[in-house]
N, C-alpha and C positions, 0 to 999 in steps of 0.2 A: 797634216791637220794634228794637232798639239789634245794628247791624250793626258788626264788629268782626275784620279783618285782624291775624295777626300773621303775621310771618315764619320763617318754623320746619323751614328748609333746613339750621337745624344742626345738628338731630335728624340727621339724613342723612351726615352731616361722615366716618363712620368714624374718628374720634377716642375715645378713652376718653370715659368719664360724670363727666366733672370741670366746675368752673367753673360757665362758663355752659349749656355745654349738660346738664349735671344743674339749674339755673335752670330752664332755657326747658320741657321736660320735669317737673319735680316744678308748679312754678304750668301750665303747659297742664294735667295731670292735675286738678289742683286746681281753675280757670274750667271742663274741661269738666262736674269734679258737677256743679256751682254752675250752668250758663247753661238751663237748662232751666226752673230756677225762677225763675232775673233775666232770662229773654228777652230772653235776647242770643246771637244765633249769633256762632259764632269759627270764619272763615276761614283757616289754614294752609294760607301759600304756600308751596311749593316746587320752589327752580329745576329737580330734573329729580325724575322720578317714582321715589315710594316706593312701596315692596316692601310688600304689606299685614301680610306676616308680619315685618316688620323689628318686633324688637323693646321700641325703644321707642317702638311707637305702638303696642302692646297694648292700652295704656286711649283710645286715640285717633284710634279708628276713626270713618269719616263715621257721620252721622244723619242731621236736623231738626235739633240745632242743631251741630254741629261738622260742615264740609267741605273736601276738601279742593281747590287752588287750583291747580291742577300749571301752571310756566313752558310755553308750545308753544311757544317758543325761547329756548337761554339768551345766545345773542349779543343786547347789550344790552338784555339783562333789566332791570338794573339802574339798565342808564342813563333807559330810556322805560318797558319794557314790564311793569314790574310798578305801573307809577302808572298805566296806562291800562288795567290790571288792573284798581286799586282802581274810578275810575271804571266798570269794565262789571259788578263785583260791589257799584254804590252801598253803598261801605262810607262810614263815619259815624264812622270812628278808625282808624287804624292805629297797630302794634305793634311796636314792635323791641328785638326785649330784647337785641342787643348792639349798641353806640356803632355802628354802619353803615347810614346809610341813603341809599337809592333818592333817585337823582338827579333825577328827575322824580316829586313828592310831591303830588297836585293835595288830597289831603285830608289834616285835622288828626295828627299825626305824634306817638306818643308814645316815648317814648326812654328806656332804662333803663342808665345811668350804674352802675358796676357798681366800677369805680376810675377816679384818674388818677397812678397811681402814676409813670406816664412824667413827669410834671410834680413830682409833690413824691418825688424820686428822686433820689440820684444817677443819672446817666445809664449807669453801667457795671452799677447793679443792679434794670435795669428795659427790658432788652435785645429782648424778645419786645413790651411793651406801646408802646415807640416806634415798631415797626413800621406799627402803627396808630393810634397817633396824631394824624395829620393827618385819618384815617377819622373817630375818636372826636369833635376838634373840630368838624368841620362839621357833623355827625348833630345837635351839642349846642345847636348853633348857630342850626339850622334847624326842631329840635322844637318845636312846639307847646308840651309839657308834656315834663317829663321827671320822672323816676322814681330815687332812689337807695336800692342796697340798707344804707346803712347811715349814720347821722349825718356819720360819718366820711366819706364818701365826697360826702353833700351837703356840708359844709364845704369840702371840691376844691372844686366845682363853682361853689362861689361866690365862694373863694379868689381860683382860676384864671382864670372865665371871669366873674365878675360874675352869676350866671346864682343862680333858684333852681332847687331839686327836690323834690321828695315824697317822704320819708323810708319806705319799704315793706320792712322787713324780712324777709329768707328764711327759708326754715319748715325743722325738723327732722317726720318723721315717723314718727309713734310705732308706726305696725305695721312698720315696716321696722328701726328702729334702740331698739333696746331690747337691757337684759342677756341674753344667750345662754344655752344649755343650755349644763351642765358635758361633757357628753360631745362640744359640738361648739369649745371653749374645748381640751379635751385635745388634739382631732384638731388643731386648729393651735395648739397647744405645739410638738405631736411631730413635725409640718411641721417648723417653728422650730427645734428641736434646742434648745427651750431654755422651760424654765420660768418663769422671772423676765424679762419684757421692758419697756424703756420703745418707746412707741410714736411715731412720725412721718411722717403722710400728708400727702404734698403731692408735687404734679409737681416734679423738680430745676430749681428756680430760684433764679437769684445769690437771688432780693429774699423765698424762701422760709430763707435763710438754715441750709442743710441744712448746708455746709461748720462755721457756727460751733457750729452744736449737736455735733456728729462732734466739734470741739476742745474742747469742755467737758464731756462724755462722758468725754473722755481724761485729761479731770483728776485724773474722779472713781470710775472703772472699778475702780482698787484696792480704794475703800471701798462698794458694793455687789456684789453680785452677777450684776447685770442685764446683759444684749445689748442695745443699743441697735437696732431695726429701721424701716430706713428703708423704708415702700412711697411709690412712688407712678414715675409716667413720667418719661422724659427731657425735658429743658425746658434753657434759658438756661444750669444747673449739673449739670449730669448729667456734664462731661466735670473739672472738679475736683473730686466729689463720687465718684466711680471713680478717679482720682486720686490721692486722698487714701487712700483703701481700699487698694489697691495698695503703697501707698511707707506705709502703718502696718497693716501686717497682726495688729503684735499689740491694736489697738483690736478691744473684743469688737463687730464692727457689723454690720449686714448692708443691704443694699440688697434690695428681694425684690420689683424693678419695681410698677409697674401690679397693684391690686386692684378687679376684678369687688364692684360694692354689696356682692352677694350674700354676697360672705366677706367686707365690711368689718364686719359683728358681730361674728363673733366676732374677728375681731380688734382690734377696739376692747375687747371682751369679756374678752380676756386678759389685757390690758397692766395692770399697777402704773399705771402716767401716758401719758397723752396731753403731748407736748412739742410744738410750735410756735412757735419764736422767730421767725418769717418782721419783716421792716424794714418789710412793708407787706402791709397787704391790705383791702382795703374790706370783707369779710364774713369771713369764715373758720370757712366748713361745715364741717369735721371737729371744729371746738369743741365747736359744740350735736353733732350725730354720736356722741362722746366724750359728752360725757356725757348723754344720753341713753341712751346702753348702761353707765352707773353709771363710768365709768371717769376718774378726777381728772387734770385739765387743768394744765398750765405750760403759760403762754403770755402775748407781748408784752406790754410797757404802753403800748404808741402804738397806732393808727388804728383800723381796725372791730374790732378782734381785744383791745383793753382792752373795749370800748362791747357785743359778745357778750358777755364774761364776766362785766362786772358785778362783783362782789364771791361769782363762785362757782370761781375758778382762781387759780392763785398769779401773778402777773404778776411782769415781769423784761424787764431794759431789756437789748432784741436786740444791742444794738454793744456790749455788754460781756459776753466769753465765761467770765469768773470768776463775773461773776454768775449768769450762765444756769446754771453747773456747782454754784452754790453752794447756789438755788436746786431746781435738780433734787437735790441732793444732802437739803435737806430733805426734800422731801415722798415720796424713797422710803423715810429712814429714819423717817419719822413716821408710823406708823400714825394714831394722832388726827388729824390732820390729814389724813391721804386720807378717812376716811370723812366728817369736816367736809364735805370738797369735795364726795366722793360723791354725798350727800344736796343740797349746795347746788347743784351739776351738774345733775341729774335736775329739780330745779323748776326752774333757771333753763332749761333746755331747753325745758320742757313750754309754755313765755309764747312759744315761737314756733312757729308751723303752718304749712302750704301755704295752708289754707283759711281763715286772717286774710287771709293776703296775698294771695290769692285778689279775697276781699270789696274789702280794699283799692282790689287795682288797677283791678278794673271800677267800682269809687268813681269813682276817677281817669280814667277812659272814658267814661263819664256827666259829666260835670265839663267833658270838655273837647268833644264833641261838644255839647253845651250851648250852649258860648261858641262855635262852629264859627258 
């Protein structure tokens, strides 16, 4: 039996279910479903005691194949305590799903790299990422094996660090993301106060380029009936977005804050288009989620976004606001294009599943354990 430790404290961070936290939760749920058949015991490591009623842990309750390991002390846990626990638990492999690795790690470590935007983008566009850059570089260099969530992220690892990574794409859960019922869509539209809208989903960060999207939409709003809806929590670009909205009240745009996953399906389904012209993304999960819900997508022609979209979305240069405006206008006024992208998007999203990601991740665990 293969014994695998996984750093799962991120599930208890209190933060919204976005980015790495969503990757961790969805991957763990898929791994847990396959653990018995694969004869793999998963030990989830938490730095503080989790509550059994924690929403993120509903499908991850302790069993023969899934155990919880809670740090007996928090001080020095990352420096030495976690490594001592790995030895006591007789682990074969330990997985860090975010690029931050325990200082003492006596078993082979697998580290997931989501992107190296802090090195690929100008400093002002990657403020958040630069705070974690040293940890990410240290983890990548000490790991026994790296997983990259896209070929784009793997190329970054190769280009910046001279290392190789196994590409394992993230997935989209078709049970959660599918076209919503008309009643749910009507309720969302009533709540937003508009029947026609363009949606952008993502934390307000400079690198996600919501400000550029706002300025692009302002160029075309006189030619379409739509409202631009920005859904996402506050990040490094929040102040710029809020300032723009306050100084340009004539622009038909709303920021509605973070939207829980349970409400996202109807929000995606009711939109005429998802627009995500980020400067850089390691993967770009909202693109797949929107596609799975039957929503046409406009996204960037670079990074992991172009890779994930691959012929099923309208691509544009995120650095050219006029190009974004023209592409968005084309998408909103061409019903045949929207129908074609809607069908292509559904087919594309169906290729990405968390079950497949879990199977490929288990293969990495076994390979690393054999080589140890």
